[in-house]
C-alpha positions in Angstrom: -13.1 -9.0 1.9 -13.9 -6.5 -0.7 -11.7 -6.1 -3.8 -12.0 -2.7 -5.4 -12.2 -2.5 -9.2 -11.2 1.1 -9.4 -11.0 2.9 -12.7 -7.5 2.7 -14.3 -5.2 5.1 -16.1 -4.5 6.2 -18.7 -8.3 6.5 -19.4 -8.9 7.6 -15.9 -5.9 9.5 -14.5 -5.2 10.6 -11.0 -7.2 11.2 -8.8 -10.0 9.0 -10.2 -8.6 5.6 -9.0 -7.8 6.9 -5.6 -11.2 8.5 -5.2 -12.9 5.3 -6.3 -11.0 3.5 -3.6 -11.8 6.0 -1.0 -15.5 5.8 -1.9 -15.4 2.0 -1.8 -13.9 2.1 1.6 -16.5 4.6 3.0 -19.3 2.4 1.5 -17.9 -0.7 3.1 -17.7 1.0 6.6 -21.3 2.4 6.2 -22.8 -0.8 5.1 -20.9 -3.4 7.0 -23.9 -4.2 9.3 -25.9 -5.2 6.2 -23.6 -8.1 5.5 -22.9 -9.2 9.1 -19.5 -7.6 9.3 -18.3 -5.7 12.3 -19.7 -2.2 12.4 -17.1 0.5 11.9 -14.2 -1.9 11.8 -12.6 -2.1 8.4 -9.1 -2.8 7.4 -7.4 -1.5 4.2 -4.7 -3.0 2.2 -3.0 -3.5 -1.1 0.1 -4.2 -3.0 2.2 -1.8 -5.0 -0.1 0.9 -6.2 -2.9 -0.6 -4.1 -0.5 -0.1 -1.1 -0.2 3.6 -2.1 -4.0 4.0 -2.1 -4.3 2.1 1.2 -1.7 4.4 2.8 -3.6 7.5 1.6 -6.9 6.2 2.9 -5.3 5.5 6.3 -4.0 9.1 6.4 -7.1 10.9 5.2 -9.7 9.1 7.2 -7.8 8.8 10.5 -10.2 11.2 12.2 -13.5 10.2 10.6 -13.5 6.5 9.7 -10.1 5.1 10.6 -9.3 1.6 9.4 -8.2 -0.8 12.1 -5.3 -1.9 10.1 -3.3 -1.0 7.0 -1.7 -3.8 5.0 1.0 -2.5 2.7 2.8 -5.0 0.5 5.8 -3.6 -1.4 3.9 -0.3 -1.5 4.9 2.5 -3.9 4.8 5.5 -1.5 7.0 8.1 -3.1 6.9 8.9 -6.8 9.9 11.2 -6.6 12.1 8.8 -4.5 15.8 8.8 -5.3 16.8 6.2 -2.5 19.5 3.6 -3.2 17.0 0.8 -4.1 15.6 2.9 -6.9 19.0 2.7 -8.6 20.2 -0.7 -7.3 17.2 -2.5 -8.7 16.4 -0.3 -11.6 16.8 -3.3 -14.0 15.2 -5.9 -11.7 12.3 -7.9 -13.1 9.4 -7.1 -13.2 9.5 -3.5 -12.0 12.2 -1.5 -13.8 12.9 2.2 -13.9 11.6 2.3 -17.5 8.3 0.6 -16.3 8.0 3.0 -13.3 8.5 6.0 -15.6 5.9 4.7 -18.0 3.4 4.1 -15.3 3.8 7.5 -13.7 3.3 9.2 -17.1 0.1 7.3 -17.6 -1.2 7.9 -14.0 -0.5 11.6 -13.5 -2.3 14.4 -15.4 -0.4 17.4 -16.7 0.4 19.8 -13.9 0.1 17.2 -11.1 2.7 17.4 -8.3 4.2 14.0 -7.7 5.4 15.1 -4.2 1.8 15.8 -3.2 1.0 13.4 -0.2 -2.1 12.1 -2.0 0.3 11.0 -4.8 3.3 10.2 -2.6 1.9 9.4 0.9 5.4 8.7 2.1 6.0 12.4 2.0 3.1 13.3 4.3 4.4 15.4 7.2 2.1 14.2 10.0 1.6 10.5 10.4 0.2 10.6 14.0 -3.0 8.7 14.6 -3.0 6.6 11.4 -3.9 2.9 11.6 -1.5 0.2 12.8 0.5 -1.1 9.8 1.8 -4.4 8.5 4.4 -3.6 5.9 6.0 -6.3 3.7 8.8 -5.6 1.3 10.5 -7.6 -1.5 14.2 -7.8 -1.4 14.8 -7.3 -5.2 12.6 -4.3 -5.7 13.1 -0.6 -6.6 10.5 0.2 -3.8 12.4 -1.7 -1.1 13.6 1.5 0.7 10.2 3.2 0.5 8.5 0.5 2.7 11.4 0.5 5.2 11.4 4.3 5.5 7.7 4.5 5.9 7.7 1.9 8.7 10.4 3.9 10.5 8.4 7.2 10.1 5.3 5.5 11.4 7.1 4.2 14.5 8.5 7.7 15.1 4.9 9.0 15.0 3.9 6.5 17.7 2.1 4.1 15.2 2.3 0.3 15.8 4.2 -1.2 12.9 5.3 -4.6 11.9 7.8 -4.8 9.0 9.2 -7.7 7.2 11.4 -8.1 4.1 11.4 -11.2 1.9 15.0 -11.0 0.6 14.7 -13.6 -2.1 11.6 -12.2 -3.8 11.0 -9.5 -6.4 8.2 -6.9 -6.7 4.9 -8.5 -7.5 5.4 -11.9 -5.8 1.9 -12.0 -4.5 0.7 -12.5 -8.1 2.7 -15.8 -8.6 2.6 -17.8 -5.3 3.0 -21.1 -7.2 6.1 -19.9 -9.1 8.5 -20.5 -6.1 8.3 -22.0 -2.7 9.6 -18.7 -1.2 6.6 -16.8 -2.8 4.1 -19.3 -1.3 5.8 -19.1 2.1 5.7 -15.3 2.0 2.0 -15.3 1.2 1.3 -17.7 4.1 3.3 -15.5 6.5 1.4 -12.4 5.3 -1.9 -14.2 5.8 -1.0 -15.4 9.3 0.2 -12.0 10.4 -2.8 -10.2 9.0 -5.2 -12.6 10.6 -3.4 -12.2 14.0 -3.5 -8.5 13.6 -7.2 -8.4 12.9 -8.2 -10.9 15.5 -8.5 -8.3 18.2 -10.8 -6.1 16.1 -13.6 -8.5 15.5 
C-alpha cells in the first residue's frame, strides 16, 4: 500500500494536491514490478477529500491506466451539492457547514469552477468504464447523499458497485477506530470487503 503525502492547501491550492495524487498513482503503476507488486494492477482509494481524488483518478485514467478498484469512504464528490444531508447534518460533528465552507475557500483558487468534474467528480457526465467501486458512507454526515447518489449513477453506467452505510457513525470515523465499537466494526468490514474485491486481481 502507498499512502500519498500530497501537497496541501492553502499553500498549495487546487489542482496541486490532485495532480500530486495522479502522479503518485502513475508512478505506482509504472514501478510496481520493481517492488514485486502485480504489474498494471493498482487500486485507488481514500476517505473524504481522498475519496474525491480517488474518484477523479478512476475517471481520468479509465482508458490508459485504469485502477482495478476504487475505494471511496464518505467521499466528498460535489462541492456545490444542496441535497438534504447537506442541511440535515450541517451541525453534525466533526464536519459542519462552516467547516466545509472554510475548507472549500482554502482549497479553490480564485476563478475556479466548483462544478468542474475535476473538483466535483460526482458531476461528471460520463461514468462508463470507470473502475468497480466500494463506497462506504457515514450515517451522520453532510456527505451522506453524495456517496449514495454516486453509487446509483455508477450502477446506471454499468459499473459494478457495492455500497454500505454505517448509520451510527459520523464523518471521519476511520480516524478513531478505538473510540467506539461501531467504528472498529466498520473498519473491519471495510477491510474484509476490500480484500475480497482485490482477491481476483492479484
